[in-house]
C-alpha distance (Angstrom), angle and dihedral (degrees) to the residues before:
residue distance angle dihedral
X1 . . .
X2 3.80 . .
X3 3.78 117.7 .
X4 3.79 111.7 -98.6
X5 3.79 114.0 -137.3
X6 3.81 120.5 177.7
X7 3.82 100.4 172.2
X8 3.78 130.9 48.9
X9 3.79 139.6 157.9
X10 3.78 121.0 -144.0
X11 3.79 137.4 170.1
X12 3.79 119.7 -128.6
X13 3.78 132.6 -175.3
X14 3.78 127.8 -169.3
X15 3.79 116.0 -140.8
X16 3.79 121.7 -87.9
X17 3.77 118.0 -115.9
X18 3.79 116.1 -107.4
X19 3.79 120.0 -106.3
X20 3.77 122.4 -104.0
X21 3.79 116.4 -112.8
X22 3.81 129.3 -117.3
X23 3.79 105.8 -146.9
X24 3.80 140.2 140.5
X25 3.76 127.5 -150.4
X26 3.80 113.0 -96.0
X27 3.79 120.6 -166.2
X28 3.78 136.6 143.9
X29 3.80 112.5 -85.8
X30 3.83 90.1 10.8
X31 3.80 106.8 108.3
X32 3.79 102.0 175.5
X33 3.80 108.9 29.6
X34 3.77 117.0 -177.3
X35 3.80 126.0 -112.9
X36 3.81 113.3 -71.1
X37 3.80 103.2 169.0
X38 3.82 112.7 146.7
X39 3.80 128.3 -137.3
X40 3.78 125.1 -99.7
X41 3.80 119.2 -106.6
X42 3.80 123.5 -108.2
X43 3.79 117.9 -98.0
X44 3.79 120.0 -112.8
X45 3.82 119.8 -90.9
X46 3.79 125.5 -123.8
X47 3.82 107.4 -125.9
X48 3.81 135.0 177.4
X49 3.79 128.0 -144.8
X50 3.81 125.1 -165.4
X51 3.81 102.0 -132.6
X52 3.80 112.9 -163.1
X53 3.82 89.6 -155.3
X54 3.82 90.6 66.3
X55 3.79 120.9 80.8
X56 3.79 103.5 166.1
X57 3.81 140.7 36.2
X58 3.80 90.8 -126.1
X59 3.82 92.9 119.6
X60 3.80 89.3 65.9
X61 3.80 90.1 62.6
X62 3.80 87.7 71.3
X63 3.80 101.9 34.4
X64 3.79 116.1 40.5
X65 3.80 102.4 156.6
X66 3.78 126.2 69.0
X67 3.81 126.7 176.4
X68 3.79 127.9 177.8
X69 3.83 118.0 -140.5
X70 3.78 119.6 -92.5
X71 3.77 123.4 -115.4
X72 3.80 117.4 -101.2
X73 3.79 121.9 -106.3
X74 3.78 119.5 -105.1
X75 3.78 119.6 -106.6
X76 3.78 139.6 -160.5
X77 3.79 126.5 -67.4
X78 3.83 90.4 45.9
X79 3.82 91.7 -68.5
X80 3.79 112.2 159.2
X81 3.79 121.0 -144.4
X82 3.79 120.4 -105.7
X83 3.80 115.0 -94.4
X84 3.79 116.7 -121.4
X85 3.79 117.6 -110.1
X86 3.78 118.9 -113.4
X87 3.80 115.8 -100.6
X88 3.82 108.0 -133.2
X89 3.81 115.0 -156.9
X90 3.80 115.5 -162.3
X91 3.81 118.3 -138.9
X92 3.81 132.8 171.9
X93 3.82 117.2 -94.7
X94 3.79 109.1 -94.5
X95 3.81 95.0 42.5
X96 3.80 117.1 142.9
X97 3.81 117.4 -157.5
X98 3.81 120.7 -152.0
X99 3.79 133.9 -178.8
X100 3.82 105.1 -116.3
X101 3.81 93.9 -149.6
X102 3.82 96.6 52.7
X103 3.82 105.1 16.5
X104 3.81 88.1 -126.6
X105 3.82 116.8 154.9
X106 3.79 107.2 -119.5
X107 3.81 100.0 177.7
X108 3.80 143.1 -8.0
X109 3.81 107.2 -148.9
X110 3.79 97.5 -163.9
X111 3.83 100.4 133.3
X112 3.81 115.6 82.2
X113 3.79 112.2 -119.3
X114 3.82 93.1 13.1
X115 3.82 117.5 143.0
X116 3.81 121.7 -157.5
X117 3.80 130.6 -178.2
X118 3.78 107.1 -127.3
X119 3.82 100.6 -178.8
X120 3.80 127.6 10.5
X121 3.77 120.5 -131.2
X122 3.79 120.3 -112.5
X123 3.79 120.8 -85.7
X124 3.77 116.9 -107.7
X125 3.80 118.4 -110.8
X126 3.80 122.5 -111.7
X127 3.77 120.0 -105.3
X128 3.79 119.9 -126.4
X129 3.82 91.2 -97.7
X130 3.82 87.8 78.1
X131 3.81 92.5 60.3
X132 3.79 98.2 54.8
X133 3.83 114.1 118.6
X134 3.82 133.0 167.4
X135 3.81 89.2 -95.5
X136 3.84 96.6 36.9
X137 3.78 104.1 46.5
X138 3.81 98.2 157.5
X139 3.83 108.4 42.2
X140 3.79 108.6 -173.5
X141 3.78 96.6 -162.0
X142 3.81 140.2 68.2
X143 3.79 137.3 -172.6
X144 3.80 122.3 -96.1
X145 3.77 121.0 -129.0
X146 3.78 120.6 -94.2
X147 3.81 111.4 -91.3
X148 3.81 119.3 -138.3
X149 3.79 126.0 -148.5
X150 3.79 128.3 -131.3
X151 3.82 110.1 -101.3
X152 3.80 126.3 -158.3
X153 3.80 114.1 -146.0
X154 3.79 133.8 179.8
X155 3.79 121.2 -136.2
X156 3.80 116.5 -153.8
X157 3.79 121.2 -175.7
X158 3.79 119.7 -149.8
X159 3.80 113.7 -174.7
X160 3.81 116.3 -107.5
X161 3.81 101.2 -137.1
X162 3.80 131.1 140.0
X163 3.80 94.2 -148.8
X164 3.79 127.7 32.7
X165 3.81 125.2 -159.8
X166 3.79 108.3 -143.5
X167 3.77 132.6 177.3
X168 3.78 145.1 105.9
X169 3.80 118.8 -51.2
X170 3.81 116.1 -78.8
X171 3.82 97.0 17.7
X172 3.82 91.9 122.6
X173 3.82 105.2 -95.3
X174 3.81 94.3 137.2
X175 3.80 91.4 48.1
X176 3.81 90.4 51.0
X177 3.82 90.4 51.3
X178 3.81 90.6 51.1
X179 3.83 90.4 50.9
X180 3.83 99.2 49.3
X181 3.84 98.8 35.6
X182 3.78 139.7 31.1
X183 3.82 90.8 -108.0
X184 3.79 116.4 120.5
X185 3.81 107.9 -156.6
X186 3.78 122.2 177.0
X187 3.82 109.4 -86.0
X188 3.80 124.7 -167.0
X189 3.78 138.6 144.0
X190 3.80 99.2 -105.3
X191 3.78 137.0 83.6
X192 3.80 121.1 -83.8
X193 3.78 94.7 14.3
X194 3.80 84.4 146.7
X195 3.80 111.5 61.1
X196 3.81 98.0 165.1
X197 3.81 136.7 35.7
X198 3.79 113.8 -87.3
X199 3.80 118.2 -156.3
X200 3.80 130.3 -154.8
X201 3.81 136.8 168.1
X202 3.79 120.9 -121.1
X203 3.82 117.9 -154.0
X204 3.80 108.4 -171.2
X205 3.82 136.6 129.9
X206 3.79 93.1 9.8
X207 3.80 94.8 -56.4
X208 3.78 136.8 105.9
X209 3.80 119.3 -155.8
X210 3.78 138.1 158.8
X211 3.78 118.2 -113.9
X212 3.81 123.7 -168.5
X213 3.77 129.6 -154.6
X214 3.79 99.1 -147.4
X215 3.82 120.4 -162.7
X216 3.81 114.7 -94.6
X217 3.76 122.3 -100.0
X218 3.78 135.4 -147.0
X219 3.79 135.3 -155.7
X220 3.80 111.2 -62.4
X221 3.81 93.3 30.7
X222 3.81 90.3 133.4
X223 3.82 86.7 63.1
X224 3.80 92.8 47.7
X225 3.83 98.2 -95.1
X226 3.81 114.2 152.5
X227 3.80 109.3 -11.3
X228 3.80 85.2 -20.7
X229 3.77 114.7 158.9
X230 3.82 90.4 10.5
X231 3.83 85.4 67.9
X232 3.77 100.0 37.9
X233 3.82 98.1 50.5
X234 3.80 89.7 62.5
X235 3.82 92.4 52.6
X236 3.81 92.1 57.8
X237 3.82 94.2 74.3
X238 3.81 97.3 50.0
X239 3.80 121.4 100.9
X240 3.81 96.4 -157.4
X241 3.80 132.5 27.1
X242 3.78 124.3 -147.5
X243 3.79 104.4 -157.1
X244 3.81 108.0 -151.3
X245 3.81 117.4 -157.0
X246 3.80 130.6 -174.3
X247 3.79 93.5 -126.5
X248 3.82 92.3 -174.7
X249 3.79 93.7 59.6
X250 3.81 89.1 -133.1
X251 3.80 91.0 155.3
X252 3.80 91.3 57.0
X253 3.83 93.5 -104.5
X254 3.78 129.0 118.4
X255 3.86 110.1 -115.3
X256 3.82 90.5 -143.9
X257 3.80 90.8 56.8
X258 3.82 90.4 45.1
X259 3.80 90.2 55.3
X260 3.81 94.1 50.7
X261 3.80 95.2 43.0
X262 3.80 95.3 51.5
X263 3.79 91.9 47.9
X264 3.79 88.8 49.9
X265 3.83 89.5 54.2
X266 3.80 91.1 49.6
X267 3.80 91.0 50.2
X268 3.81 92.8 48.8
X269 3.83 92.4 51.6
X270 3.80 95.2 49.8
X271 3.80 136.5 -61.0
X272 3.80 93.2 -46.3
X273 3.80 91.7 119.6
X274 3.82 87.3 68.0
X275 3.82 91.0 59.5
X276 3.85 111.3 109.8
X277 3.80 111.9 -95.9
X278 3.78 136.8 -161.1
X279 3.79 115.2 -162.5
X280 3.82 118.3 -135.3
X281 3.83 114.1 -167.2
X282 3.80 101.5 -156.1
X283 3.82 130.8 -169.0
X284 3.80 94.6 41.3
X285 3.81 87.7 155.3
X286 3.81 91.7 70.4
X287 3.84 128.5 83.8
X288 3.84 120.4 -85.7
X289 3.81 91.3 23.0
X290 3.84 96.2 114.3
X291 3.80 93.3 51.1
X292 3.80 92.7 46.4
X293 3.83 91.3 47.1
X294 3.81 90.5 56.7
X295 3.81 90.7 50.0
X296 3.81 91.4 47.2
X297 3.80 94.4 50.7
X298 3.80 90.2 50.1
X299 3.81 88.5 51.2
X300 3.82 92.5 48.1
X301 3.79 95.8 45.5
X302 3.81 91.7 80.1
X303 3.82 88.6 58.5
X304 3.80 94.6 46.8
X305 3.81 92.0 -110.5
X306 3.76 135.5 120.9
X307 3.80 132.6 -169.7
X308 3.80 126.7 -116.8
X309 3.82 109.6 -137.8
X310 3.81 112.6 -137.1
X311 3.77 140.3 159.2
X312 3.78 115.0 -148.8
X313 3.81 90.7 -174.0
X314 3.84 93.1 58.4
X315 3.85 94.7 28.3
X316 3.81 92.6 -125.5
X317 3.82 130.9 143.0
X318 3.82 98.3 23.1
X319 3.82 96.6 118.9
X320 3.84 97.1 73.2
X321 3.82 91.3 40.4
X322 3.81 94.9 52.8
X323 3.81 91.2 43.2
X324 3.82 90.3 55.0
X325 3.83 91.6 48.8
X326 3.82 90.3 49.9
X327 3.83 90.3 50.7
X328 3.81 96.9 46.9
X329 3.81 101.6 39.7
X330 3.86 98.3 67.4
X331 3.81 89.9 54.5
X332 3.81 93.3 58.5
X333 3.83 124.0 88.4
X334 3.77 123.1 -120.0
X335 3.83 113.4 -95.6
X336 3.77 113.6 -90.2
X337 3.81 114.1 -109.8
X338 3.78 118.6 -123.7
X339 3.79 108.8 -99.7
X340 3.78 116.4 -118.4
X341 3.78 108.0 -115.1
X342 3.81 111.6 -130.9
X343 3.76 117.4 -124.4
X344 3.77 115.4 -109.3
X345 3.78 109.4 -113.9
X346 3.77 136.2 175.4
X347 3.75 139.1 89.7
X348 3.80 93.5 -74.5
X349 3.81 93.3 58.6
X350 3.82 100.0 35.0
X351 3.82 111.3 10.9
X352 3.79 117.2 -166.8
X353 3.82 91.9 -142.9
X354 3.82 133.3 18.7
X355 3.81 125.8 176.7
X356 3.81 120.8 -146.9
X357 3.80 131.0 170.4
X358 3.82 117.0 -130.1
X359 3.82 119.8 176.3
X360 3.79 92.8 -25.8
X361 3.82 94.9 -48.8
X362 3.80 122.6 110.3
X363 3.80 111.2 -130.1
X364 3.80 119.0 -159.7
X365 3.80 110.7 -158.5
X366 3.79 135.9 163.8
X367 3.77 145.8 102.6
X368 3.81 93.7 -63.9
X369 3.80 99.7 48.6
X370 3.81 102.4 83.8
X371 3.79 94.0 43.4
X372 3.79 91.9 49.1
X373 3.83 93.0 48.9
X374 3.82 91.4 50.1
X375 3.82 89.3 52.5
X376 3.80 94.5 60.5
X377 3.80 128.5 87.7
X378 3.79 98.9 -155.2
X379 3.80 91.4 -166.1
X380 3.80 92.1 61.4
X381 3.80 122.2 79.6
X382 3.82 94.8 -151.3
X383 3.79 90.7 50.7
X384 3.82 91.3 50.9
X385 3.80 90.8 50.1
X386 3.82 90.0 51.1
X387 3.81 89.4 48.8
X388 3.80 92.2 53.3
X389 3.81 93.0 47.0
X390 3.80 90.3 49.6
X391 3.81 90.9 53.6
X392 3.78 90.3 49.1
X393 3.84 93.5 48.8
X394 3.82 90.7 48.3
X395 3.82 90.5 53.3
X396 3.81 94.4 -116.6
X397 3.81 93.8 126.2
X398 3.82 90.7 53.1
X399 3.82 90.5 46.4
X400 3.81 90.5 53.2
X401 3.80 91.4 50.1
X402 3.82 90.9 49.6
X403 3.81 89.5 50.8
X404 3.81 88.9 55.4
X405 3.81 102.4 -99.8
X406 3.79 114.3 158.4
X407 3.81 139.7 177.2
X408 3.82 110.9 -46.9
X409 3.82 97.3 9.4
X410 3.82 117.2 140.9
X411 3.79 117.0 -103.5
X412 3.84 118.2 -165.4
X413 3.81 121.2 -160.3
X414 3.80 115.3 170.4
X415 3.82 106.7 -52.1
X416 3.81 92.7 -20.4
X417 3.81 128.6 94.9
X418 3.82 124.9 -162.7
X419 3.78 138.8 176.5
X420 3.79 114.0 -116.3
X421 3.80 109.0 -116.0
X422 3.80 121.5 -173.2
């Protein structure tokens, strides 16, 4: 059986934008051709697709790094660089994607066949033809493409099932799944036989729905005890819970206490205890089951519930249970998707330029510094004039004055040092 993996961390990188080109028209008998440098192409996006043929994140155990192609550089004669193709990463339906650094939800891939762009590729840089003006007819500089950073994301798979079988270990959930569907989970008489969710399709009473045998839980599961969160995350997607109890008490536990304890664990994890439940009293073929069933029904009466007696071993009692599931399920809403959390933007979170004073030198740092420096041809007068005007428009000159910079003071931007000139 294939290894089931429901959590993985991977690094992804959208493609860099291509650089703009510095070029001038060359043609016989044309001495001073104008600028004809083309723009750089856009970098490839990182996209996700919910592939219904995938059921585990196992593939990400073997490939953890993904990078989209970069955009091509511009060339002469106004030729733009080729844009990079999007890199589409296939994930199982039900996968939630989070930013590891911030914990922000980037996408909830719950719809089969859905494709979402996770990270956009970098914009291509402008060629020098964009910088021509009546007074600057031969610009000897262009803009570089936008560079993209490597991002680490966490993939978390939550099973996409309509009905979830819950209960203590060894109460017969796997056997029930094998009886009502064509699924063939591992079945044995010991705890935690099931270590991963098993899915099957039920076709009864004119309906098709997915039912999941979810690994058993123990007290303290909400804190990670036992299979803990590995169990509970798969319950969150289900619309209806079938609570399976060992009504015979063959494990030495009281089925009434089992019922209350599991609901307490669901309530402590989140609002899972409020999810509609149908009670299945399994192992009715064993001694003491009739007496315990009467006690259980008396206990459930106060909550407006009643138990459906079944025996997975003898395949008896499933008709009323499946009929009740088929009646209740259409009345329940689809699970709400996790909302994508917007990225915080603005100068306060990610300023383009910040001025700090270190040992008498004025350091200009920020998201826009490196890109601006790469855009400048420091051997060209027009390019230097454009650089200075850009700093003035961005408010950097005023920021330096406010920080105390005066004539002749040292200004540091990236690997470059300048003298401050009023």
